[in-house]
N, C-alpha and C positions, 0 to 999 in steps of 0.2 A: 682894614687889619690888619695887624701883624702876620706874620707866619712866617713862620720855617721851614728849609727847605736844605733835605738831608740825600747824599749818591753814592751809592755803590752798587757790586753785582755780587748775584747768586749767582750758583751751579742750575744746571736746566736742574737736576735732581729734590735742587734743595726749592727749585720755585711748583712744583707737581708736588711734594712733599705739603708745602703751606697752601696752596688749593685744596689739595684730595684734609687735613687740616681744619678748614677752616676758619684759614688763622688772614686770605684773604679771604674778598665777597666781592661777588659783584655787586654794586647801586641795586636799587629796584627797574629803577629806571630803567638800561641799559637796555640796548640794542638784543635782537638774539644772532648767535652767530653768521655770519655769511659767508663764511670763503668754502673757497671750492675744494677738490681735491687737489688741485695742481699748486690750489698760492699754497697751501698745505706742501703739497711736496718740493716747491722753491723757496719756503722758510727755512723746512730744518736740509736742502743742502747749500745756501746761505750759511749758516750753521757750519758746519763740517768744513767748506772753502774760507773758513778761520774767517768771511767778509761783518760790514758795519749790521748792526740788528739796532732800531728805535728801542728807547728802552720804555722799561717799564711804570704810568704814574703809580702809584701806589698812593691815598691821603688818610689820614687818620682820622679819626670820627666818634663821637662816643651816641648814643640812639636815647630819647626819648629817655628807659631807661637807665641809662647811665652805665650802657654795654660797653667797652671799648672794642672799634670795629676797623680790622682795615681796609680797603675799597677799592679797590682794583676801576677808576677814571680814566683809565685808554692801557689800549695792552690785549684785551679779552681775547682778538680774532685769533694775538700769535701766545699767549700762553692758551689759549683753548687750541690751538695747533697741536706743540710740546705735547699736552698730557695725554691727546688724541693718536700721535706718532707711539707716545711711550704703551698705551694699549692697543697696538694694534687694532686700533675702527676709523672709519668716518662715518658721521650723517650724513649719508648718502637717500636723495631722499627719493630717487628711482629703485631702489632697494627694498623702499622701506614701505610703494605701493605695490611693489609686487608681493613680500609676504603681506600684504592687508589684503588683496587682491586675494590669493593663497586663503587664506582662512576666513576668509568671504564665503567663499567656494564649498568649503569643504564643511563649515553653517552651516547653507546652506540645506549643503546632500545632507547634514546629519540629524535637521534637530528634532529631531524622534529621543536624543540622545542626554542625557543629564551631564554633557559633559564644561569644566572649567575655562572660561573666558579668557586669550589665552593676553595682559597685557601688553600693551609695548609702546617704548617711547615715544612720544610723537616728534615727525624726526623735524613735520613741517612746519613747530614752533621751537628752533630745537637750542637750546647752553648748555655751559657745561655743568648749574647745579644738577641734571640729570643722572653724571654720573657721579659724582659729589655723594648723591643720593646712596650711593646703592654700597659705598663701600670708601672705606680709606686705605686701600694697596689693592696692587692690580686681581692680584688674585679674588679676594671680596668680590670687586666689581666684574669683572669676568663672568667671577659666577654666577653671575645676577643676568648677565644680557641673553638673552631671549635669541635664536638662532633665526637671523631673519633681520632683524630690526635693524644691527649696524652693518656696514659694509666692513669685510678683514680686504686691509694694507700693512702691508709695510716697508718701508723706508729704510731701512737697513742698520737702526741703530739700536746698541743694547747696553749696558748699564755704566759701562766704562765712558763712552761716549755722557751719556747723563752731566757723570760724576766731574767731566774736565769741561765740561762751554758751558760759557758762563753767559751769561743774558744783562741787562743791566736794570740801574732806575733812578727814580724822585719817588721822595721820600717827603710830601706835604703834612707840613702837623699848623695847627690853627691854633694862633692863639686865643684860642674865647671855648669855653665845655658851654653856652647858648646854642642849643641844638637848632631851633632856628638857623642864625646863623650861621652856622658850617657846612645848612644846607643851604642857603643863600651864596656863599661860596664855591662848594664844592658844581654845584648846578650851575657858576659864571662858569670852573674851571671846565667843565666838559666841552659847555658849545664852546668855552674858545680850541679847544683842541682838532687838530688835523687829525685825524683817524685815520693814520697811513694805509692808505689804496680805498676806503673803502668811506663813500661819501656818502653823509648820514643824509634821509631824508629830514624835510621837516618836522611831522612827527614825534621821528624818532630826536630829533633834534631839542624839540620844543617838550619832552616828554619830563627833559630832569627844570626843565620849571612846576611841573604839576607836584613835586618833592618839596619846593619852598615853604609849604604846611604839610605833613605826614596827612593829618587831617580831614584833608580835601582833597590830595588824590583819587578819594575816590569818586568824587565829585567828575575830573575833568576827563577822564577817564575812565569810568564801571564797566565792572564783568562785559556785562550784555550789549553792550553799544560797538564790542570785536567784533564780534558776529555778524555784523552788520555791516553789504555791501555794491559800490556797485557795480556787476559786471559786463565789459563793455564787450563781443566774441568773445575771442581768449584774456582781456587784461582783466584782473580784476582788481579794487581799490577798493580798503575798507573803508569803512566814516569817520567822520575828525566830529568827537562827536566838539569836541569844544570848538569846532564849527559856528555847531547848535547853538552852543553856550548863548558865542559871541553876541552872533547877529539877533538874536533873543531880548537879549539883554540891551543889548540895542534901543530894539523896536519899543519893551519894555517902558522907556525912558521916557519916547521919541510919540510913543502911543500912534506913531504909525509906519508906515515902512520908505515911505519918502529920499533921505538921508545914510538911508541905513550904510554903512563902511562905501559914505562917500569920501575921495579923495584917498582911500586907503587902494583901490585896484590893482595898480601898480606891485604892492608891498601889503598881500594881506596877510600876511605871517605877523611882521609885525603890531595887527590889527591883533590877531588872534594875542599875541604875549602882550599887550595891556587890555587887551583885555582881563589875565591871569592875572595879570599883578595888580589891576584894582581887586580882583575880589582877594588875592593873599591881602591885602594893603601894604606894599609895598609903595605905589603909587597910588594918589587919588586921580578921578577922572570927571572930567561932564563927560563921557562920552553916553557911561553907560551904566547902571539902574547900581546903583546901591546894594552890593551884596548882602549886607543883615537888614536889607528894608524886604527882600525879599525869605530871608533866612534872618529870622529875631538872632534867631537862639544854633543859628548857624548849619541847625539841622539838619538835612537833605536826602539820605539815606530816605526815607516813606513814599516820599516824593517822586527818588526812582524807582524804587521797588513799585511804586503805583503807574510810576511809566510800566517796566518791561513787564508786568502781570497782563498790564493792555494790551501792549501788544502782539500776547500774547493771546487773549481770550478775545481779541477782535478779527486774531488768527490772519494777520499781515504778513507781507513775504518779508523775509530778512537781506536778501538776495534782490536790486532793479538793474533793472535795465538800462538806465539812464540816470544820470544829477538829479533833471527836473523830474523823477519819476519818486524818488527818495523827498525829495527836497516835499514837495504836495503830500508824500503820506507821511513826512516828518513834522516836520517846523511848523504846524500847529496841533499838534498833537503834543508835543515837549510845554510847546509856550503852556497855553490850558495846562496840564500836571503839573510838569514845575515851575512857572513861572505865575499859574493864574490861582495855584492848590484846589483844585476841582480836579472833576473827576465826566467820564466822560457813560454816556446811557447806553450802554448793550446790548439794551431794547431795541435799535434803530442801527448795528450794527451793518446792516445787511446796504439803508440810505448810505451810508456815514461811506464807507467805501467805494457805491457806486457814484454819491456825489464828489467822489476827489477821485474813481477813472474822470469821470465826465470833463474834471477841470485838465488833468492832465491831455485826453485829448484834444484839448483844446488850445494849453496851452500849443500844445503838436500843432497844430496847424498854421503861424509862424517859422518857415522852415528859415529865416533866422537866430532864433529863439535855440529855435534844434540847431544850428552851428555853434550859438556860441552863449551856450549856455552860465557862460562864470560874468558874464557882462553883466555889470549893476544892473542895468534896467533893469532885464528879465530875473534877476537873483532878486529884487525887491519886490519882482508881482508876483514871481512864483510866493513868497513872503504872506504878499499881504494875503493873496486867494488861502492858500494852506488855512492862513487864520482864522479867516469873514468862514470859510466849513463847519472847522469844527468849534465853532463860536457858537453852531446850530444847535451842535450834538451832546452839551454837559446836559450832567447830570443837579439839575439845582434842585435836591433835594438837602 
């Protein structure tokens, strides 16, 4: 697909105006703001010293409703930092946690009073949209900020600095009105951009692929899946729902776990990408069961809703002490509900969870499994074991 690229520069004040008027916006797959306060300060000092700052990449996009949008493909961290410096705010996690602790303490001490709850922006999962929602100028935004939600900062800038300091841009204009073709193009651009200073995690980079077909984004990354995690000591890792889907799609195709992900061990990310492409129809695959065979009308939502409700009804944990626990708890459950379109017999939920716990204990007897749970032979064993358990507890009505 041919495209045009335009180049130029805007003053920092103009960039701020574009953000607040929503003339430029973040794609839905963009990551959170991750720069620490020192990096924000360094960027402002770089501007003050008239040193080079990499340009922003903006893409013209016409969505499915034929609304023209300008997407920030690269430069979220820089633009957000400029906006924060202008507002004199920083989304500091420690400040936020301290404020939340104080609010909870006061609430506990005054639980008999009918007070309105204080609504804070969640700084732990934050990007500039939180500020844009509050107003179109500095005064309006600051009037909506709850004390203690953000850290107050001062990087020594004024209106004159913003008006006379410039930041360049590249503006991409794909030569097509086809929404899906534009999505493919921008997903590719996003994944190939070298994001300055902060390397994207595999899941963050891969998220761009989910929107190659907007109708399927909720399938690859459902909201409830974001609350499932593995926590080992102080390290918490969110569950990768695409991982579950890819592994179980191959199981659905093969009928067993013997060859699942065979040959992909050093490059599991390629395995997940191949699965995504097979679902959206960009590539055919002999590895995974055809998406349309599982969902003839592409209506996956009822099954995911049933999965979410079943997890809640079973009272299963959302945080697991190891990937072994998470896999045995969830792989068979997802297989039965999402891929087989069955339901769990909730009258046997106690027996079911005991069977899951017994299997986890049995697997952990093997020290080699505990030390290297990502080894394919152990992964395949967990898949097979979990599915066999859940097959005994389906509702056959």
